[in-house]
TIRO-2110 file (N, C-alpha, C; in Angstrom, 1 decimal):
// TIRO-2110
95.4, 70.6, 126.5, N, 1, A
95.5, 71.8, 125.6, CA, 1, A
95.2, 73.1, 126.3, C, 1, A
94.1, 73.0, 127.1, N, 2, A
93.7, 74.2, 127.8, CA, 2, A
94.8, 74.8, 128.7, C, 2, A
95.4, 73.8, 129.5, N, 3, A
96.4, 74.3, 130.4, CA, 3, A
97.6, 74.9, 129.7, C, 3, A
98.0, 74.3, 128.6, N, 4, A
99.2, 74.8, 127.8, CA, 4, A
98.9, 76.2, 127.3, C, 4, A
97.7, 76.4, 126.8, N, 5, A
97.3, 77.7, 126.3, CA, 5, A
97.3, 78.8, 127.4, C, 5, A
96.7, 78.5, 128.5, N, 6, A
96.7, 79.4, 129.6, CA, 6, A
98.0, 79.8, 130.1, C, 6, A
98.9, 78.8, 130.2, N, 7, A
100.3, 79.1, 130.6, CA, 7, A
101.0, 79.9, 129.6, C, 7, A
100.8, 79.7, 128.4, N, 8, A
101.5, 80.4, 127.3, CA, 8, A
101.1, 81.9, 127.4, C, 8, A
99.8, 82.1, 127.5, N, 9, A
99.2, 83.5, 127.6, CA, 9, A
99.8, 84.2, 128.8, C, 9, A
99.8, 83.5, 130.0, N, 10, A
100.4, 84.1, 131.2, CA, 10, A
101.8, 84.4, 131.0, C, 10, A
102.6, 83.6, 130.3, N, 11, A
104.0, 83.8, 130.1, CA, 11, A
104.2, 85.1, 129.3, C, 11, A
103.4, 85.3, 128.3, N, 12, A
103.5, 86.5, 127.4, CA, 12, A
103.2, 87.7, 128.3, C, 12, A
102.1, 87.6, 129.1, N, 13, A
101.8, 88.7, 130.0, CA, 13, A
102.9, 89.1, 130.9, C, 13, A
103.5, 88.1, 131.5, N, 14, A
104.6, 88.4, 132.4, CA, 14, A
105.8, 89.0, 131.8, C, 14, A
106.0, 88.8, 130.5, N, 15, A
107.1, 89.3, 129.7, CA, 15, A
107.0, 90.8, 129.4, C, 15, A
105.8, 91.3, 129.6, N, 16, A
105.5, 92.7, 129.3, CA, 16, A
106.2, 93.6, 130.3, C, 16, A
106.7, 94.8, 130.0, N, 17, A
107.2, 95.7, 131.0, CA, 17, A
106.1, 96.2, 131.8, C, 17, A
106.4, 96.5, 133.1, N, 18, A
105.3, 97.1, 133.9, CA, 18, A
104.9, 98.4, 133.4, C, 18, A
103.6, 98.6, 133.3, N, 19, A
103.0, 99.9, 132.8, CA, 19, A
103.2, 100.1, 131.3, C, 19, A
103.2, 99.0, 130.6, N, 20, A
103.5, 99.1, 129.1, CA, 20, A
102.4, 99.9, 128.4, C, 20, A
101.2, 100.0, 129.0, N, 21, A
100.2, 100.8, 128.4, CA, 21, A
100.1, 102.2, 128.9, C, 21, A
101.0, 102.6, 129.8, N, 22, A
100.9, 103.9, 130.4, CA, 22, A
101.2, 105.0, 129.4, C, 22, A
102.1, 104.8, 128.5, N, 23, A
102.4, 105.8, 127.5, CA, 23, A
102.6, 105.1, 126.1, C, 23, A
101.6, 104.7, 125.5, N, 24, A
101.6, 104.1, 124.2, CA, 24, A
101.9, 105.1, 123.1, C, 24, A
102.5, 104.7, 122.1, N, 25, A
102.7, 105.6, 120.9, CA, 25, A
101.3, 105.8, 120.3, C, 25, A
100.9, 107.1, 120.1, N, 26, A
99.5, 107.4, 119.6, CA, 26, A
99.6, 108.4, 118.5, C, 26, A
98.4, 108.5, 117.8, N, 27, A
98.1, 109.6, 116.9, CA, 27, A
99.2, 109.8, 115.8, C, 27, A
99.6, 108.7, 115.2, N, 28, A
100.6, 108.8, 114.2, CA, 28, A
100.2, 109.5, 112.9, C, 28, A
98.8, 109.5, 112.7, N, 29, A
98.3, 110.2, 111.5, CA, 29, A
97.8, 111.6, 111.8, C, 29, A
97.9, 112.0, 113.1, N, 30, A
97.6, 113.3, 113.5, CA, 30, A
96.1, 113.6, 113.4, C, 30, A
95.3, 112.6, 113.4, N, 31, A
93.8, 112.8, 113.3, CA, 31, A
93.2, 113.4, 114.5, C, 31, A
93.8, 113.2, 115.7, N, 32, A
93.3, 113.7, 117.0, CA, 32, A
94.0, 115.0, 117.4, C, 32, A
93.1, 116.0, 117.6, N, 33, A
93.7, 117.3, 118.0, CA, 33, A
92.7, 118.3, 117.7, C, 33, A
93.1, 119.6, 117.9, N, 34, A
92.1, 120.7, 117.6, CA, 34, A
91.8, 120.7, 116.2, C, 34, A
90.6, 121.2, 115.8, N, 35, A
90.2, 121.3, 114.4, CA, 35, A
91.1, 122.3, 113.7, C, 35, A
91.9, 121.9, 112.7, N, 36, A
92.8, 122.8, 112.1, CA, 36, A
92.2, 123.7, 111.0, C, 36, A
90.9, 123.3, 110.5, N, 37, A
90.4, 124.0, 109.4, CA, 37, A
91.2, 123.8, 108.1, C, 37, A
91.5, 124.9, 107.4, N, 38, A
92.4, 124.8, 106.3, CA, 38, A
93.8, 124.4, 106.8, C, 38, A
94.3, 125.2, 107.8, N, 39, A
95.5, 124.9, 108.6, CA, 39, A
95.5, 125.8, 109.7, C, 39, A
96.2, 125.5, 110.8, N, 40, A
96.4, 126.4, 111.9, CA, 40, A
97.9, 126.2, 112.4, C, 40, A
98.5, 127.3, 112.7, N, 41, A
99.9, 127.3, 113.2, CA, 41, A
99.9, 127.1, 114.7, C, 41, A
100.7, 126.1, 115.0, N, 42, A
100.9, 125.7, 116.4, CA, 42, A
102.3, 126.0, 116.9, C, 42, A
102.4, 126.8, 118.0, N, 43, A
103.7, 127.3, 118.4, CA, 43, A
104.5, 126.3, 119.1, C, 43, A
105.8, 126.5, 119.1, N, 44, A
106.8, 125.6, 119.8, CA, 44, A
106.4, 125.5, 121.3, C, 44, A
106.5, 124.3, 121.9, N, 45, A
106.2, 124.1, 123.3, CA, 45, A
104.8, 123.7, 123.5, C, 45, A
103.9, 123.8, 122.5, N, 46, A
102.5, 123.3, 122.7, CA, 46, A
102.5, 121.8, 122.7, C, 46, A
101.9, 121.2, 123.8, N, 47, A
101.8, 119.8, 123.9, CA, 47, A
100.3, 119.3, 123.9, C, 47, A
99.4, 120.2, 123.6, N, 48, A
97.9, 119.8, 123.7, CA, 48, A
97.2, 119.9, 122.4, C, 48, A
97.6, 120.7, 121.4, N, 49, A
96.9, 120.9, 120.2, CA, 49, A
96.8, 119.7, 119.3, C, 49, A
98.0, 119.0, 119.3, N, 50, A
98.1, 117.7, 118.4, CA, 50, A
98.2, 116.6, 119.4, C, 50, A
97.2, 115.8, 119.6, N, 51, A
97.2, 114.8, 120.7, CA, 51, A
98.5, 113.9, 120.7, C, 51, A
99.1, 113.8, 121.8, N, 52, A
100.3, 112.9, 121.9, CA, 52, A
101.6, 113.6, 121.5, C, 52, A
101.6, 114.7, 120.8, N, 53, A
102.8, 115.3, 120.3, CA, 53, A
103.0, 116.7, 120.9, C, 53, A
104.3, 117.0, 121.0, N, 54, A
104.8, 118.3, 121.5, CA, 54, A
105.5, 119.0, 120.3, C, 54, A
105.1, 120.2, 120.1, N, 55, A
105.8, 121.0, 119.0, CA, 55, A
107.1, 121.5, 119.5, C, 55, A
108.1, 121.4, 118.7, N, 56, A
109.4, 121.9, 119.0, CA, 56, A
109.8, 123.0, 118.0, C, 56, A
110.9, 123.7, 118.3, N, 57, A
111.4, 124.8, 117.4, CA, 57, A
110.4, 125.9, 117.5, C, 57, A
110.3, 126.7, 116.4, N, 58, A
109.5, 127.9, 116.3, CA, 58, A
108.0, 127.5, 116.3, C, 58, A
107.6, 126.7, 115.3, N, 59, A
106.2, 126.4, 115.1, CA, 59, A
106.0, 125.4, 114.0, C, 59, A
104.9, 124.8, 113.9, N, 60, A
104.5, 123.9, 112.8, CA, 60, A
103.1, 124.4, 112.3, C, 60, A
102.7, 124.0, 111.1, N, 61, A
101.4, 124.1, 110.6, CA, 61, A
100.6, 122.8, 110.7, C, 61, A
99.5, 122.8, 111.5, N, 62, A
98.7, 121.6, 111.6, CA, 62, A
97.7, 121.7, 110.4, C, 62, A
97.9, 120.9, 109.4, N, 63, A
97.2, 121.1, 108.1, CA, 63, A
95.9, 120.2, 108.0, C, 63, A
94.8, 120.9, 107.6, N, 64, A
93.5, 120.2, 107.4, CA, 64, A
93.3, 120.1, 105.9, C, 64, A
92.5, 121.0, 105.3, N, 65, A
92.1, 120.9, 103.9, CA, 65, A
93.1, 121.6, 103.0, C, 65, A
94.2, 122.2, 103.4, N, 66, A
95.0, 122.9, 102.6, CA, 66, A
95.6, 122.1, 101.5, C, 66, A
95.9, 120.8, 101.8, N, 67, A
96.4, 119.8, 100.8, CA, 67, A
95.9, 118.4, 101.3, C, 67, A
95.8, 117.4, 100.4, N, 68, A
95.4, 116.1, 100.8, CA, 68, A
96.4, 115.4, 101.6, C, 68, A
96.0, 114.9, 102.8, N, 69, A
96.9, 114.1, 103.6, CA, 69, A
97.2, 112.7, 103.0, C, 69, A
98.3, 112.1, 103.5, N, 70, A
98.6, 110.8, 103.0, CA, 70, A
97.6, 109.7, 103.6, C, 70, A
97.2, 110.0, 104.9, N, 71, A
96.3, 109.1, 105.6, CA, 71, A
95.3, 109.9, 106.4, C, 71, A
94.0, 109.6, 106.2, N, 72, A
93.0, 110.4, 106.9, CA, 72, A
92.9, 111.8, 106.3, C, 72, A
92.7, 112.8, 107.1, N, 73, A
92.4, 114.2, 106.6, CA, 73, A
93.4, 115.3, 107.1, C, 73, A
94.4, 114.9, 108.0, N, 74, A
95.3, 115.8, 108.6, CA, 74, A
96.7, 115.4, 108.4, C, 74, A
97.6, 116.4, 108.4, N, 75, A
99.0, 116.2, 108.3, CA, 75, A
99.8, 117.4, 108.9, C, 75, A
101.1, 117.4, 108.9, N, 76, A
101.9, 118.4, 109.5, CA, 76, A
102.8, 119.0, 108.5, C, 76, A
102.9, 120.4, 108.5, N, 77, A
104.0, 121.1, 107.8, CA, 77, A
105.0, 121.4, 108.9, C, 77, A
106.2, 120.8, 108.9, N, 78, A
107.2, 121.0, 110.0, CA, 78, A
107.7, 122.4, 110.1, C, 78, A
107.4, 123.3, 109.1, N, 79, A
107.7, 124.7, 109.3, CA, 79, A
106.4, 125.5, 109.4, C, 79, A
106.1, 126.1, 110.5, N, 80, A
105.0, 127.0, 110.6, CA, 80, A
105.4, 128.4, 110.1, C, 80, A
105.6, 129.3, 111.1, N, 81, A
106.1, 130.6, 110.7, CA, 81, A
107.6, 130.5, 110.4, C, 81, A
108.2, 129.5, 111.0, N, 82, A
109.7, 129.3, 110.8, CA, 82, A
109.9, 127.8, 111.1, C, 82, A
111.2, 127.5, 111.1, N, 83, A
111.7, 126.1, 111.3, CA, 83, A
111.1, 125.5, 112.6, C, 83, A
110.5, 124.3, 112.5, N, 84, A
109.9, 123.7, 113.7, CA, 84, A
110.1, 122.2, 113.7, C, 84, A
109.3, 121.5, 114.5, N, 85, A
109.3, 120.0, 114.6, CA, 85, A
108.3, 119.5, 115.5, C, 85, A
108.3, 118.2, 115.7, N, 86, A
107.4, 117.6, 116.7, CA, 86, A
108.1, 116.4, 117.3, C, 86, A
107.7, 116.0, 118.5, N, 87, A
108.2, 114.9, 119.2, CA, 87, A
107.2, 114.2, 120.1, C, 87, A
107.4, 112.9, 120.4, N, 88, A
106.5, 112.2, 121.3, CA, 88, A
107.3, 111.2, 122.1, C, 88, A
107.0, 111.1, 123.4, N, 89, A
107.7, 110.2, 124.3, CA, 89, A
106.7, 109.1, 124.6, C, 89, A
107.2, 107.8, 124.6, N, 90, A
106.3, 106.6, 124.8, CA, 90, A
107.2, 105.5, 125.4, C, 90, A
106.5, 104.5, 125.9, N, 91, A
107.1, 103.4, 126.6, CA, 91, A
107.9, 102.5, 125.6, C, 91, A
109.0, 102.1, 126.0, N, 92, A
109.8, 101.1, 125.1, CA, 92, A
110.5, 100.1, 126.0, C, 92, A
111.0, 99.0, 125.4, N, 93, A
111.8, 98.0, 126.2, CA, 93, A
113.3, 98.2, 125.9, C, 93, A
114.1, 98.5, 126.9, N, 94, A
115.5, 98.8, 126.6, CA, 94, A
116.1, 97.6, 125.9, C, 94, A
117.0, 97.9, 124.9, N, 95, A
117.7, 96.9, 124.2, CA, 95, A
116.9, 96.3, 123.0, C, 95, A
115.7, 96.8, 122.8, N, 96, A
114.8, 96.3, 121.8, CA, 96, A
114.9, 97.2, 120.5, C, 96, A
114.9, 96.5, 119.3, N, 97, A
115.0, 97.2, 118.1, CA, 97, A
113.6, 97.6, 117.7, C, 97, A
113.4, 98.9, 117.3, N, 98, A
112.1, 99.4, 116.8, CA, 98, A
112.3, 100.0, 115.4, C, 98, A
111.2, 99.9, 114.7, N, 99, A
111.2, 100.4, 113.3, CA, 99, A
110.1, 101.4, 113.2, C, 99, A
110.5, 102.6, 112.7, N, 100, A
109.5, 103.7, 112.4, CA, 100, A
109.3, 103.8, 110.9, C, 100, A
108.1, 103.9, 110.5, N, 101, A
107.8, 104.3, 109.1, CA, 101, A
107.0, 105.6, 109.1, C, 101, A
107.2, 106.4, 108.1, N, 102, A
106.5, 107.6, 108.0, CA, 102, A
106.5, 108.1, 106.5, C, 102, A
105.6, 109.0, 106.2, N, 103, A
105.5, 109.5, 104.9, CA, 103, A
105.8, 111.0, 104.8, C, 103, A
106.6, 111.4, 103.8, N, 104, A
106.9, 112.8, 103.6, CA, 104, A
106.5, 113.3, 102.3, C, 104, A
106.2, 114.6, 102.2, N, 105, A
106.0, 115.4, 101.0, CA, 105, A
106.6, 116.8, 101.3, C, 105, A
106.2, 117.8, 100.6, N, 106, A
106.7, 119.1, 100.8, CA, 106, A
105.7, 120.2, 100.5, C, 106, A
105.8, 121.3, 101.3, N, 107, A
105.1, 122.5, 101.0, CA, 107, A
105.6, 123.1, 99.7, C, 107, A
104.9, 123.1, 98.7, N, 108, A
105.4, 123.6, 97.4, CA, 108, A
105.2, 125.1, 97.2, C, 108, A
104.7, 125.8, 98.2, N, 109, A
104.4, 127.2, 98.1, CA, 109, A
105.7, 128.1, 98.1, C, 109, A
106.8, 127.5, 98.5, N, 110, A
108.1, 128.3, 98.5, CA, 110, A
109.3, 127.4, 98.7, C, 110, A
110.4, 128.0, 98.6, N, 111, A
111.7, 127.4, 98.8, CA, 111, A
112.0, 127.0, 100.2, C, 111, A
112.9, 126.0, 100.4, N, 112, A
113.6, 125.3, 99.3, CA, 112, A
112.8, 124.2, 98.6, C, 112, A
113.2, 123.8, 97.4, N, 113, A
112.5, 122.8, 96.7, CA, 113, A
112.7, 121.4, 97.4, C, 113, A
114.0, 121.2, 97.8, N, 114, A
114.3, 119.9, 98.5, CA, 114, A
114.1, 120.2, 100.0, C, 114, A
113.2, 119.5, 100.6, N, 115, A
112.9, 119.6, 102.0, CA, 115, A
113.8, 118.6, 102.8, C, 115, A
114.3, 119.0, 104.0, N, 116, A
115.1, 118.1, 104.8, CA, 116, A
114.6, 118.0, 106.2, C, 116, A
114.6, 116.8, 106.7, N, 117, A
114.1, 116.5, 108.0, CA, 117, A
115.1, 115.6, 108.8, C, 117, A
115.3, 115.9, 110.0, N, 118, A
116.1, 115.0, 110.9, CA, 118, A
115.2, 114.3, 111.8, C, 118, A
115.2, 112.9, 111.6, N, 119, A
114.4, 112.1, 112.5, CA, 119, A
115.3, 111.4, 113.5, C, 119, A
114.9, 111.3, 114.7, N, 120, A
115.8, 110.8, 115.7, CA, 120, A
115.0, 110.1, 116.9, C, 120, A
115.7, 109.3, 117.7, N, 121, A
115.1, 108.7, 118.9, CA, 121, A
116.2, 108.9, 120.0, C, 121, A
115.8, 109.2, 121.2, N, 122, A
116.7, 109.5, 122.3, CA, 122, A
117.7, 108.3, 122.5, C, 122, A
119.0, 108.7, 122.6, N, 123, A
120.0, 107.7, 122.8, CA, 123, A
120.5, 107.1, 121.5, C, 123, A
120.0, 107.5, 120.3, N, 124, A
120.4, 107.0, 119.0, CA, 124, A
120.8, 108.1, 118.1, C, 124, A
121.6, 107.7, 117.1, N, 125, A
122.0, 108.7, 116.0, CA, 125, A
120.7, 109.0, 115.2, C, 125, A
120.6, 110.3, 114.8, N, 126, A
119.5, 110.7, 114.0, CA, 126, A
119.8, 110.3, 112.5, C, 126, A
118.8, 110.5, 111.7, N, 127, A
118.9, 110.2, 110.3, CA, 127, A
118.3, 111.4, 109.5, C, 127, A
119.1, 111.9, 108.6, N, 128, A
118.6, 113.0, 107.7, CA, 128, A
118.0, 112.4, 106.5, C, 128, A
116.7, 112.9, 106.2, N, 129, A
116.0, 112.4, 105.1, CA, 129, A
115.6, 113.7, 104.3, C, 129, A
115.4, 113.5, 103.0, N, 130, A
115.1, 114.6, 102.1, CA, 130, A
113.9, 114.2, 101.2, C, 130, A
113.2, 115.3, 100.7, N, 131, A
112.1, 115.1, 99.8, CA, 131, A
112.2, 116.2, 98.7, C, 131, A
112.3, 115.8, 97.4, N, 132, A
112.3, 116.7, 96.3, CA, 132, A
110.9, 117.0, 95.9, C, 132, A
110.4, 118.2, 96.1, N, 133, A
109.0, 118.6, 95.8, CA, 133, A
108.9, 119.2, 94.4, C, 133, A
109.9, 119.2, 93.6, N, 134, A
109.9, 120.0, 92.3, CA, 134, A
108.8, 119.4, 91.3, C, 134, A
108.5, 118.2, 91.4, N, 135, A
107.5, 117.6, 90.5, CA, 135, A
106.1, 117.6, 91.0, C, 135, A
105.8, 118.2, 92.1, N, 136, A
104.5, 118.1, 92.8, CA, 136, A
103.9, 119.5, 93.1, C, 136, A
102.6, 119.4, 93.5, N, 137, A
101.9, 120.6, 93.9, CA, 137, A
100.9, 120.3, 95.0, C, 137, A
100.1, 121.3, 95.4, N, 138, A
99.2, 121.0, 96.5, CA, 138, A
98.1, 120.0, 96.1, C, 138, A
97.8, 119.8, 94.9, N, 139, A
96.8, 118.8, 94.5, CA, 139, A
97.4, 117.4, 94.4, C, 139, A
98.7, 117.4, 94.1, N, 140, A
99.4, 116.1, 94.0, CA, 140, A
100.7, 116.2, 94.9, C, 140, A
100.6, 115.8, 96.1, N, 141, A
101.7, 116.0, 97.0, CA, 141, A
102.9, 115.1, 96.8, C, 141, A
102.6, 113.9, 96.2, N, 142, A
103.7, 113.0, 95.9, CA, 142, A
104.3, 112.3, 97.2, C, 142, A
103.4, 112.0, 98.1, N, 143, A
103.8, 111.4, 99.4, CA, 143, A
104.7, 110.2, 99.1, C, 143, A
105.8, 110.1, 99.9, N, 144, A
106.8, 109.0, 99.8, CA, 144, A
107.1, 108.4, 101.2, C, 144, A
107.2, 107.1, 101.2, N, 145, A
107.4, 106.4, 102.4, CA, 145, A
108.9, 106.3, 102.8, C, 145, A
109.2, 106.5, 104.1, N, 146, A
110.6, 106.4, 104.6, CA, 146, A
110.6, 105.6, 105.9, C, 146, A
111.8, 105.2, 106.3, N, 147, A
111.9, 104.4, 107.5, CA, 147, A
113.1, 104.8, 108.4, C, 147, A
113.0, 104.5, 109.6, N, 148, A
114.1, 104.8, 110.6, CA, 148, A
114.1, 103.7, 111.7, C, 148, A
115.2, 103.1, 112.0, N, 149, A
115.3, 102.1, 113.0, CA, 149, A
116.1, 102.6, 114.2, C, 149, A
115.7, 102.2, 115.4, N, 150, A
116.5, 102.6, 116.6, CA, 150, A
116.4, 101.5, 117.6, C, 150, A
117.4, 101.5, 118.5, N, 151, A
117.4, 100.5, 119.6, CA, 151, A
117.1, 101.3, 120.9, C, 151, A
116.0, 101.0, 121.6, N, 152, A
115.6, 101.7, 122.8, CA, 152, A
116.7, 101.6, 123.8, C, 152, A
117.0, 102.7, 124.5, N, 153, A
118.1, 102.7, 125.5, CA, 153, A
117.5, 102.7, 126.9, C, 153, A
116.2, 103.0, 127.0, N, 154, A
115.6, 103.1, 128.3, CA, 154, A
114.1, 102.6, 128.3, C, 154, A
113.4, 102.7, 129.4, N, 155, A
112.0, 102.3, 129.4, CA, 155, A
111.1, 103.3, 128.7, C, 155, A
111.6, 104.4, 128.3, N, 156, A
110.8, 105.3, 127.5, CA, 156, A
111.8, 106.0, 126.5, C, 156, A
111.2, 106.4, 125.3, N, 157, A
112.0, 106.9, 124.2, CA, 157, A
111.2, 108.1, 123.6, C, 157, A
112.0, 109.1, 123.3, N, 158, A
111.4, 110.3, 122.6, CA, 158, A
111.7, 110.2, 121.1, C, 158, A
110.7, 110.1, 120.3, N, 159, A
110.9, 110.1, 118.8, CA, 159, A
110.6, 111.5, 118.3, C, 159, A
111.5, 112.0, 117.5, N, 160, A
111.4, 113.4, 117.0, CA, 160, A
111.6, 113.6, 115.5, C, 160, A
110.9, 114.6, 115.0, N, 161, A
111.0, 115.0, 113.6, CA, 161, A
111.3, 116.5, 113.6, C, 161, A
112.4, 116.9, 113.1, N, 162, A
112.8, 118.3, 113.1, CA, 162, A
113.2, 118.8, 111.7, C, 162, A
112.5, 119.9, 111.3, N, 163, A
112.8, 120.5, 110.0, CA, 163, A
114.3, 121.0, 110.0, C, 163, A
114.9, 120.9, 108.9, N, 164, A
116.3, 121.4, 108.8, CA, 164, A
116.3, 122.6, 107.8, C, 164, A
115.1, 123.1, 107.5, N, 165, A
115.0, 124.2, 106.5, CA, 165, A
114.5, 125.5, 107.2, C, 165, A
115.1, 126.6, 106.8, N, 166, A
114.6, 127.9, 107.3, CA, 166, A
113.4, 128.3, 106.5, C, 166, A
112.6, 129.3, 107.1, N, 167, A
111.5, 129.8, 106.4, CA, 167, A
110.2, 129.1, 106.7, C, 167, A
109.1, 129.5, 106.1, N, 168, A
107.8, 128.9, 106.4, CA, 168, A
107.3, 127.8, 105.5, C, 168, A
108.2, 127.3, 104.7, N, 169, A
107.7, 126.2, 103.7, CA, 169, A
108.6, 125.0, 103.9, C, 169, A
108.0, 124.1, 104.7, N, 170, A
108.8, 122.9, 105.1, CA, 170, A
108.3, 121.6, 104.5, C, 170, A
108.9, 120.5, 105.1, N, 171, A
108.5, 119.2, 104.7, CA, 171, A
107.1, 118.9, 105.3, C, 171, A
106.3, 118.1, 104.6, N, 172, A
105.0, 117.7, 105.2, CA, 172, A
105.2, 116.3, 105.7, C, 172, A
104.6, 116.0, 106.8, N, 173, A
104.7, 114.7, 107.5, CA, 173, A
103.4, 114.1, 107.8, C, 173, A
103.3, 112.8, 107.6, N, 174, A
102.0, 112.1, 107.9, CA, 174, A
102.2, 110.6, 108.2, C, 174, A
101.3, 109.9, 108.8, N, 175, A
101.2, 108.5, 108.9, CA, 175, A
102.5, 107.9, 109.5, C, 175, A
102.8, 108.3, 110.7, N, 176, A
103.9, 107.7, 111.4, CA, 176, A
103.5, 106.5, 112.1, C, 176, A
104.2, 105.4, 112.0, N, 177, A
103.9, 104.1, 112.6, CA, 177, A
105.1, 103.5, 113.3, C, 177, A
104.9, 102.8, 114.4, N, 178, A
106.0, 102.2, 115.1, CA, 178, A
105.8, 100.7, 115.3, C, 178, A
106.8, 99.9, 115.0, N, 179, A
106.8, 98.5, 115.1, CA, 179, A
108.0, 98.0, 115.8, C, 179, A
107.9, 96.9, 116.5, N, 180, A
109.1, 96.3, 117.2, CA, 180, A
109.8, 95.4, 116.1, C, 180, A
111.1, 95.6, 116.0, N, 181, A
112.0, 94.8, 115.1, CA, 181, A
111.4, 94.6, 113.8, C, 181, A
111.2, 93.3, 113.4, N, 182, A
110.7, 92.9, 112.1, CA, 182, A
109.3, 92.8, 112.0, C, 182, A
108.5, 93.8, 112.5, N, 183, A
107.1, 93.9, 112.2, CA, 183, A
106.2, 93.4, 113.4, C, 183, A
106.8, 93.3, 114.6, N, 184, A
106.0, 92.9, 115.7, CA, 184, A
105.3, 94.2, 116.3, C, 184, A
104.1, 94.2, 116.7, N, 185, A
103.4, 95.4, 117.2, CA, 185, A
104.1, 96.0, 118.4, C, 185, A
104.1, 97.3, 118.6, N, 186, A
104.8, 97.9, 119.8, CA, 186, A
104.1, 97.4, 121.0, C, 186, A
104.8, 97.5, 122.2, N, 187, A
104.3, 96.8, 123.4, CA, 187, A
102.9, 97.1, 123.8, C, 187, A
102.4, 98.3, 123.6, N, 188, A
101.1, 98.6, 124.0, CA, 188, A
100.0, 97.7, 123.4, C, 188, A
100.3, 97.1, 122.2, N, 189, A
99.3, 96.3, 121.6, CA, 189, A
99.3, 94.9, 122.1, C, 189, A
100.3, 94.5, 122.9, N, 190, A
100.3, 93.1, 123.3, CA, 190, A
99.1, 92.7, 124.1, C, 190, A
98.6, 93.7, 125.0, N, 191, A
97.4, 93.4, 125.8, CA, 191, A
96.2, 93.0, 124.9, C, 191, A
96.0, 93.7, 123.8, N, 192, A
94.9, 93.3, 122.9, CA, 192, A
95.1, 92.0, 122.3, C, 192, A
96.4, 91.7, 121.9, N, 193, A
96.7, 90.4, 121.3, CA, 193, A
96.4, 89.2, 122.3, C, 193, A
96.7, 89.5, 123.6, N, 194, A
96.5, 88.4, 124.6, CA, 194, A
95.0, 88.2, 124.8, C, 194, A
94.2, 89.3, 124.8, N, 195, A
92.7, 89.1, 124.8, CA, 195, A
92.2, 88.3, 123.6, C, 195, A
92.9, 88.6, 122.5, N, 196, A
92.5, 87.8, 121.3, CA, 196, A
92.8, 86.4, 121.4, C, 196, A
93.9, 86.0, 122.0, N, 197, A
94.3, 84.6, 122.2, CA, 197, A
93.2, 84.0, 123.1, C, 197, A
92.8, 84.7, 124.1, N, 198, A
91.8, 84.2, 125.1, CA, 198, A
90.5, 83.9, 124.4, C, 198, A
90.1, 84.8, 123.5, N, 199, A
88.9, 84.6, 122.7, CA, 199, A
88.9, 83.4, 121.8, C, 199, A
90.1, 83.2, 121.2, N, 200, A
90.2, 82.1, 120.3, CA, 200, A
90.1, 80.8, 121.1, C, 200, A
90.8, 80.8, 122.3, N, 201, A
90.8, 79.6, 123.1, CA, 201, A
89.3, 79.3, 123.5, C, 201, A
88.6, 80.3, 123.9, N, 202, A
87.2, 80.1, 124.3, CA, 202, A
86.4, 79.5, 123.2, C, 202, A
86.6, 80.0, 122.0, N, 203, A
85.8, 79.5, 120.8, CA, 203, A
86.1, 78.1, 120.5, C, 203, A
87.4, 77.7, 120.7, N, 204, A
87.8, 76.3, 120.5, CA, 204, A
87.2, 75.4, 121.5, C, 204, A
87.1, 75.8, 122.7, N, 205, A
86.5, 75.0, 123.8, CA, 205, A
85.0, 74.8, 123.5, C, 205, A
84.3, 75.9, 123.1, N, 206, A
82.9, 75.8, 122.8, CA, 206, A
82.7, 74.8, 121.6, C, 206, A
83.5, 75.0, 120.6, N, 207, A
83.3, 74.1, 119.4, CA, 207, A
83.5, 72.7, 119.8, C, 207, A
84.5, 72.4, 120.6, N, 208, A
84.8, 71.0, 121.0, CA, 208, A
83.7, 70.4, 121.8, C, 208, A
83.1, 71.2, 122.7, N, 209, A
82.0, 70.8, 123.5, CA, 209, A
80.8, 70.5, 122.7, C, 209, A
80.5, 71.4, 121.7, N, 210, A
79.3, 71.2, 120.8, CA, 210, A
79.4, 69.9, 120.0, C, 210, A
80.6, 69.5, 119.7, N, 211, A
80.8, 68.3, 118.8, CA, 211, A
80.9, 67.0, 119.6, C, 211, A
80.7, 67.0, 120.9, N, 212, A
80.8, 65.8, 121.7, CA, 212, A
79.6, 64.9, 121.4, C, 212, A
79.8, 63.6, 121.5, N, 213, A
78.7, 62.6, 121.3, CA, 213, A
78.7, 61.7, 122.5, C, 213, A
77.6, 61.4, 123.0, N, 214, A
77.5, 60.5, 124.2, CA, 214, A
76.7, 59.2, 123.8, C, 214, A
76.8, 58.7, 122.6, N, 215, A
76.1, 57.5, 122.2, CA, 215, A
76.5, 56.3, 123.0, C, 215, A
END
């Protein structure tokens, strides 16, 4: 049993792309970054204020206490002073299906009532999604879950969210997550899973040894 388990673990490790942990998908809930306070406007081209993400377009608002986040305490208004967006590049396996889930709401301080976002991944068609903010306000954002699937074309992929609305009142974005195909963790998590397999194997060996009898 021990030899089979070790070989299986090694086989999984060999199946990983080289450097799979070099650029893992990170900070999907935007909790890591500069302290936004109530909110702070981050200009297009900034790749340091929101960890892992680069701001595109004009600007975004990095929101703290201005409204309740869907997950944690921070979220993004994809329109800062004007139409903006964010993107992140991370390692992928070419030819592999990935599933992105994310949550949208809307800045209810101004028009348009229906917020529009184009989500896309390099080498794939984008998907236009909308959120109707008419029944909500800053105290009740009405966060709704969306999904987007793509097939990686290369060893790295850029995932992007771009506002399709003019003006300073855009869609709110939070809790972006990435899975392989039908719910398998993205490649960067395989290393942790392998370590977990090794820990289970060790516990099984210790339990077997403790239960031996030499009568």
